[in-house]
C-alpha positions in Angstrom: 118.2 92.3 77.4 115.7 92.2 80.2 117.8 89.6 82.1 121.0 91.7 81.6 119.2 94.8 83.0 117.9 92.9 86.0 121.4 91.6 86.7 122.9 95.1 86.4 120.1 96.4 88.7 120.7 93.9 91.5 124.5 94.4 91.2 124.1 98.2 91.7 121.6 97.7 94.6 124.0 95.2 96.3 126.9 97.6 95.9 124.8 100.4 97.4 123.7 98.2 100.3 127.3 97.3 101.1 128.5 100.8 100.8 125.8 102.0 103.3 126.9 99.6 106.1 127.4 101.7 109.3 125.9 104.7 107.7 122.5 106.4 108.4 121.1 105.5 105.0 121.6 101.7 105.6 117.8 101.0 106.3 116.8 102.8 103.2 119.2 100.8 101.1 117.9 97.6 102.6 114.4 98.6 101.6 115.5 99.5 98.1 117.4 96.2 97.7 114.5 94.1 98.9 112.0 95.8 96.6 114.0 94.3 93.7 112.6 90.9 94.8 109.1 91.7 95.9 106.7 94.4 97.0 107.6 95.8 100.4 106.3 99.1 101.9 108.3 99.3 105.1 111.5 97.8 106.7 112.5 97.8 110.3 115.5 96.4 112.3 115.1 95.9 116.0 118.0 95.0 118.2 117.3 93.8 121.8 119.5 93.6 124.8 119.6 90.8 127.5 116.4 92.2 129.1 114.7 92.3 125.7 114.3 96.0 125.7 115.0 97.6 122.3 118.5 99.0 122.1 118.4 99.9 118.4 115.6 100.6 116.0 116.3 101.5 112.4 113.5 101.9 109.9 112.9 102.9 106.3 109.5 103.7 104.8 107.6 106.0 102.5 106.2 107.6 105.6 107.2 111.1 106.7 110.2 111.2 109.0 108.2 112.6 111.9 105.7 109.8 111.6 108.4 107.2 111.5 110.1 108.7 114.6 106.8 108.5 116.5 106.3 104.8 115.6 109.8 103.9 116.7 109.4 105.8 120.0 106.1 104.1 120.7 107.7 100.7 120.1 110.6 101.5 122.4 108.3 102.7 125.2 105.6 100.0 125.2 104.8 98.2 121.9 107.8 95.9 122.2 106.3 94.4 125.3 103.5 92.9 123.2 105.7 91.6 120.2 104.6 88.1 119.4 108.1 87.1 118.5 109.5 88.1 121.9 106.7 86.2 123.6 108.2 83.1 122.1 111.5 83.8 123.7 110.1 84.7 127.1 108.1 81.5 127.1 111.2 79.4 126.6 109.9 78.1 123.2 113.0 78.4 121.1 112.7 76.2 118.0 115.0 76.8 115.1 112.7 79.2 113.3 115.3 81.8 112.6 115.2 80.9 108.9 111.4 81.0 108.7 109.2 84.0 108.7 107.0 84.8 111.7 103.9 86.4 110.3 101.6 89.0 112.0 98.3 89.8 110.3 96.5 93.0 111.1 93.1 91.2 110.8 94.3 88.7 113.5 95.4 91.6 115.7 92.0 93.2 115.4 90.1 89.9 115.9 92.0 89.2 119.2 91.9 92.8 120.4 95.7 92.9 120.5 97.3 96.1 121.8 98.9 96.6 118.4 95.6 96.5 116.5 94.8 100.3 116.6 98.3 101.3 115.4 98.4 98.7 112.6 94.9 99.7 111.5 95.8 103.5 111.6 99.0 102.9 109.6 97.2 100.6 107.2 99.5 97.7 107.6 98.2 94.4 106.1 101.0 92.2 107.5 104.4 92.1 109.1 106.8 89.2 108.3 109.9 88.8 110.5 113.0 86.8 111.0 114.6 86.6 114.4 118.3 86.0 114.7 120.9 85.9 117.5 124.3 87.5 117.5 126.6 87.3 120.5 124.4 88.3 123.5 121.8 90.2 121.5 118.7 89.3 119.4 117.8 91.2 116.3 114.6 91.2 114.3 114.4 91.9 110.6 110.9 92.8 109.6 109.1 93.8 106.4 105.6 95.2 106.1 103.0 95.4 103.4 100.2 98.0 103.3 96.5 97.2 102.7 97.0 98.5 99.2 99.8 95.9 98.5 98.0 93.1 100.4 99.5 90.2 102.4 102.5 88.2 101.4 101.9 85.0 99.4 104.1 82.0 99.2 106.0 83.1 96.0 106.5 86.5 97.7 108.0 84.9 100.8 110.3 82.8 98.6 111.6 85.9 96.9 111.8 87.7 100.2 114.0 84.8 101.5 116.4 85.4 98.6 116.7 89.0 99.6 117.2 88.2 103.3 120.1 85.8 102.4 122.1 89.0 101.6 120.4 91.4 104.0 121.2 89.3 107.1 125.0 89.3 106.8 124.8 93.0 105.8 122.8 93.7 109.0 125.3 91.8 111.1 128.2 93.7 109.6 126.3 96.9 110.1 125.7 96.2 113.8 129.2 95.1 114.5 131.0 97.9 112.7 133.1 100.1 115.0 130.9 103.1 114.6 127.7 101.1 115.4 129.3 99.5 118.4 130.6 102.7 119.8 127.4 104.8 119.3 124.6 102.3 119.7 125.7 99.6 122.1 126.7 102.0 124.8 123.8 101.0 127.0 124.8 97.5 127.8 123.8 96.1 131.2 126.4 96.3 133.9 128.6 93.3 134.7 127.2 93.2 138.2 123.6 93.0 136.8 124.5 90.2 134.5 126.3 88.3 137.3 123.2 88.6 139.5 121.0 87.3 136.7 123.4 84.3 136.1 123.4 83.5 139.7 119.7 82.8 139.5 120.0 80.3 136.7 121.8 77.7 138.8 122.7 77.6 142.5 125.7 75.4 141.9 127.6 77.9 139.8 130.8 79.2 141.6 131.5 82.9 141.8 134.3 82.6 139.3 132.1 80.6 136.8 129.5 83.4 137.1 132.1 86.1 136.6 133.5 84.5 133.4 130.2 83.6 131.9 128.7 87.1 132.6 131.5 88.7 130.8 131.2 86.3 127.8 127.5 87.2 127.6 128.4 90.9 127.5 130.6 90.2 124.4 134.0 90.2 126.0 136.6 88.0 124.3 138.5 85.2 126.1 141.6 87.5 126.2 139.5 90.4 127.5 138.0 88.3 130.3 141.5 87.0 131.2 142.8 90.5 131.5 139.7 91.8 133.4 139.7 89.0 136.0 143.5 88.6 136.0 143.4 84.9 135.2 144.8 82.9 132.4 142.9 82.3 129.1 143.0 78.6 129.8 141.3 79.1 133.1 138.7 81.2 131.4 137.9 78.3 129.1 137.8 75.8 132.0 135.4 77.9 134.0 133.1 78.5 131.1 133.0 74.7 130.3 132.2 74.0 134.0 129.3 76.5 133.8 128.0 74.9 130.7 128.3 71.4 132.2 126.5 72.4 135.4 123.6 74.0 133.5 123.5 71.1 130.9 124.1 73.4 127.9 126.8 73.6 125.2 126.8 77.1 123.9 126.7 80.8 124.7 123.4 81.0 122.9 121.8 78.5 125.2 123.2 80.3 128.2 121.6 83.5 126.9 118.3 81.7 126.4 118.4 80.5 130.0 118.9 84.1 131.2 116.0 85.2 129.1 113.7 82.5 130.7 114.9 83.6 134.1 113.9 87.2 133.3 110.5 85.9 132.3 109.8 84.2 135.6 111.3 87.1 137.6 
């Protein structure tokens, strides 16, 4: 009987999560879904643009809405600059850790006098665990928090959390690429000119056309869209992008994006 009830419960939670995609209640449904697997007190979704500034922050918590808004605003203005996960990207250290949790302990923040320490202490966080993923030309970070009352995550907790993320991750990507989300939340993309200037710094041997094509690809334009925008054939778009990859010794758009991030880090 207990197994049947558990199955029914997760089925209902999954249905609610899917139904909430592209809706304001999506973060809350993610939190409710995850709580079926392990104790979680707070959920946040951060989406970063090519300059690593937060474009989207969505959160769910037991906190009051005003307190939640304050925390999100503080992260947008300054706290994101000190995020340990983003430090890894800026440094060029990009191992395949997207399926592992990056852990931030409050006690470590306090011990190292990290800028986050006062806020984490005030909000009574014990730990944040995160997974970083890349989608097109954007990074997004799925994070879960536990309070000092709940304690830090243990190995069994992380194993159960990974089971939840296996469903949450594709739901998040569908949420972020939905027509409503794209129209309302990705309206602050960098300009084409800015992206072309950044690409020009990654390799002096890139031709103007290779830069134009690759910049548009990084901004999420399709091959057909690039073709129409630059008034060249789709096959030429492919050829120019391949030449860019060859000159930079890379093989994917993700690697090109990483090069741009490293270029931002060195200025």
